[in-house]
C-alpha positions in Angstrom: 91.7 115.4 92.9 91.6 111.7 93.7 94.6 110.7 91.7 97.2 110.6 94.5 94.8 108.9 97.0 93.5 106.2 94.7 96.6 105.4 92.7 99.4 106.3 95.1 100.8 108.2 92.2 103.7 110.6 92.8 104.0 113.9 91.0 106.4 112.4 88.4 103.8 110.1 86.9 100.5 110.5 85.1 97.8 108.0 85.9 98.2 104.5 84.4 95.0 102.5 84.8 94.1 98.9 84.0 91.2 98.7 81.4 91.0 95.0 80.5 92.0 91.7 82.1 92.2 88.4 80.3 92.8 86.2 83.3 91.0 82.9 82.4 91.5 82.2 78.7 90.6 79.1 76.8 94.1 79.3 75.3 97.1 78.0 77.1 97.9 79.8 80.3 99.8 81.9 81.1 100.7 82.6 77.4 97.1 83.5 76.5 96.7 85.9 79.4 97.1 89.6 78.9 96.0 93.0 80.2 95.4 96.4 78.6 96.5 99.6 80.3 95.7 103.2 79.6 97.3 106.5 80.4 94.6 108.9 81.5 97.1 111.6 82.5 98.3 114.6 80.5 101.8 113.5 79.8 103.6 110.4 78.6 104.9 107.8 81.1 108.1 105.8 80.6 107.4 102.2 81.7 111.1 101.2 82.0 111.6 98.9 84.9 107.9 98.9 85.8 106.5 95.6 87.1 103.3 93.7 87.2 102.3 91.2 89.9 99.4 89.5 91.7 99.1 89.3 95.4 96.8 86.3 95.9 98.7 84.1 93.5 102.1 84.7 95.1 103.7 85.0 91.7 107.0 86.8 91.4 106.7 90.3 89.9 107.3 90.5 86.2 109.2 93.4 84.6 107.4 95.1 81.8 110.7 96.2 80.0 114.2 97.1 80.9 114.4 99.6 78.0 112.8 103.0 77.7 109.2 102.6 76.5 106.7 105.5 76.8 102.9 105.2 76.8 101.5 108.4 75.5 98.9 110.5 77.2 95.5 109.0 76.2 97.3 105.9 74.9 96.6 102.2 75.4 99.2 99.4 75.6 98.7 95.6 75.7 100.9 93.6 78.0 101.5 90.0 77.1 104.3 87.3 77.0 103.5 86.6 73.3 105.3 88.3 70.5 103.5 91.1 68.7 103.1 89.1 65.5 101.7 86.1 67.4 99.3 88.3 69.3 98.1 90.1 66.2 97.6 86.8 64.4 95.7 85.3 67.3 93.4 88.2 67.8 93.2 89.6 64.2 94.5 92.9 65.4 97.0 95.3 63.9 98.7 96.7 67.0 101.9 98.5 66.4 105.1 98.2 68.5 104.1 101.4 70.3 100.9 99.7 71.5 102.3 96.4 72.7 104.9 95.2 75.2 106.1 91.6 75.2 107.1 90.6 78.8 109.8 88.0 79.4 107.8 86.5 82.3 104.3 86.8 83.7 102.5 87.0 87.1 99.9 84.4 86.3 96.4 85.4 87.5 94.1 83.2 89.5 91.0 82.1 87.7 88.6 82.7 90.5 89.8 86.2 91.7 93.0 88.0 92.2 94.7 91.4 92.5 96.5 92.9 89.5 99.1 95.5 90.4 101.4 97.8 88.4 104.4 99.0 90.2 106.7 101.8 88.9 110.5 101.6 88.8 110.7 102.6 92.5 108.3 99.7 93.4 105.5 102.1 94.2 102.0 100.7 93.3 100.6 102.9 90.5 97.5 100.9 89.7 95.7 98.1 91.4 92.5 96.2 90.6 91.1 93.3 92.7 88.7 91.3 90.6 86.3 88.6 91.8 83.6 86.4 90.2 80.7 87.7 92.2 78.8 90.9 92.5 79.5 93.8 91.9 81.8 92.1 89.4 80.1 90.0 86.7 78.7 86.9 88.3 80.0 83.5 87.2 83.5 84.5 86.1 85.1 85.2 82.8 86.2 81.8 81.5 87.1 82.3 77.8 86.4 86.1 77.9 88.0 89.1 79.4 86.8 91.6 81.9 86.5 95.0 80.2 86.3 98.4 81.9 83.3 100.5 80.7 83.5 103.4 83.1 84.9 106.9 82.6 88.5 106.8 81.5 89.1 110.2 83.1 87.9 109.1 86.5 90.9 108.1 88.6 88.9 105.7 90.8 86.2 104.3 88.5 88.4 101.4 87.2 88.7 100.0 90.8 85.0 99.5 91.1 83.6 96.1 90.0 80.3 97.6 88.8 82.2 99.4 86.1 83.5 96.2 84.5 81.7 93.8 82.1 82.3 90.5 80.4 83.7 91.4 77.0 81.4 88.7 75.5 78.4 90.8 76.4 79.7 94.0 74.8 79.5 95.3 71.2 82.3 95.1 68.7 84.5 92.6 70.5 86.9 90.1 68.9 87.1 86.4 69.0 90.6 84.9 68.9 91.8 81.9 67.0 91.7 80.1 70.4 88.0 81.0 70.8 88.5 83.6 73.5 86.6 86.8 73.3 88.1 90.2 74.2 88.7 93.7 73.1 92.4 94.5 72.8 92.6 97.8 71.1 89.0 98.7 71.6 88.2 101.8 73.5 85.9 101.6 76.5 83.2 104.3 76.2 82.9 106.6 79.2 79.9 106.3 81.5 77.0 107.9 79.6 75.7 111.2 80.8 72.2 110.9 82.1 69.9 112.1 79.4 67.8 114.2 81.7 70.8 116.6 81.6 69.9 117.3 78.0 66.4 118.1 79.1 67.7 120.5 81.6 69.7 122.2 78.8 66.6 122.4 76.7 67.5 119.8 74.1 64.0 118.5 74.0 64.3 117.0 70.5 66.8 114.5 71.9 64.7 113.7 74.9 61.5 113.3 73.0 62.6 111.4 70.0 66.1 109.8 70.2 68.3 108.7 73.0 71.6 109.7 71.7 73.7 108.0 74.4 73.7 104.2 74.4 72.8 102.9 77.8 74.5 99.6 77.1 77.9 101.3 77.4 79.3 99.6 74.3 83.0 99.6 73.5 83.9 101.2 70.2 86.7 100.1 67.8 89.6 102.4 67.8 91.8 103.1 64.8 95.4 101.9 64.9 96.5 105.0 66.9 93.6 104.6 69.4 91.9 107.9 68.5 88.6 108.5 70.5 85.6 107.7 68.4 83.0 109.3 70.7 79.5 108.1 71.5 77.4 106.1 69.2 73.8 107.0 68.3 71.2 104.5 69.3 68.0 104.3 67.3 
């Protein structure tokens, strides 16, 4: 299993991965910056005294919370310096207090490329993504939109690969904030679609001949308030 090698995770933690980065918003920085994280492990993780930082920017690490705060297995949490009510108002979301963490400070991200790291309470790096504005990341940067992960949520290394990220503005079902930014806080990235020839091999010729059930655009689908998986969407 790649978990320990890729995420430097110890046996006491499930895998916390980064699934969305709003690093160059049109809104005021750093207040309008935020990230989305996801627990793809099998147990809850307490984020007490975890930190977020960026290497290239040289910003001081920011503590997520000094109180106990668990992210459930299969759960998403938005990290921001804004209050929950301001964030929900700005993005038109209805996140709950279990899906949002307000930070007292922030490691401001560079607008042309940076590394986003999550460190646990022992200062061990648990998740790290280095984004750029050139291939294999989306070319031209993400001014006014977020980078959204569209790979397999169960793959411990997929989120580190630039080819598995897209500009949120190019995906289905995204939101536009009151500050004219586009993003998908609280929208689930659909796992990498299974190649449809697999269905042919299984004898499901009706699907192969008439309808492509999996959407090759790898769209992101809106979650309900408790982030339940909505599955794949049929494509006509």
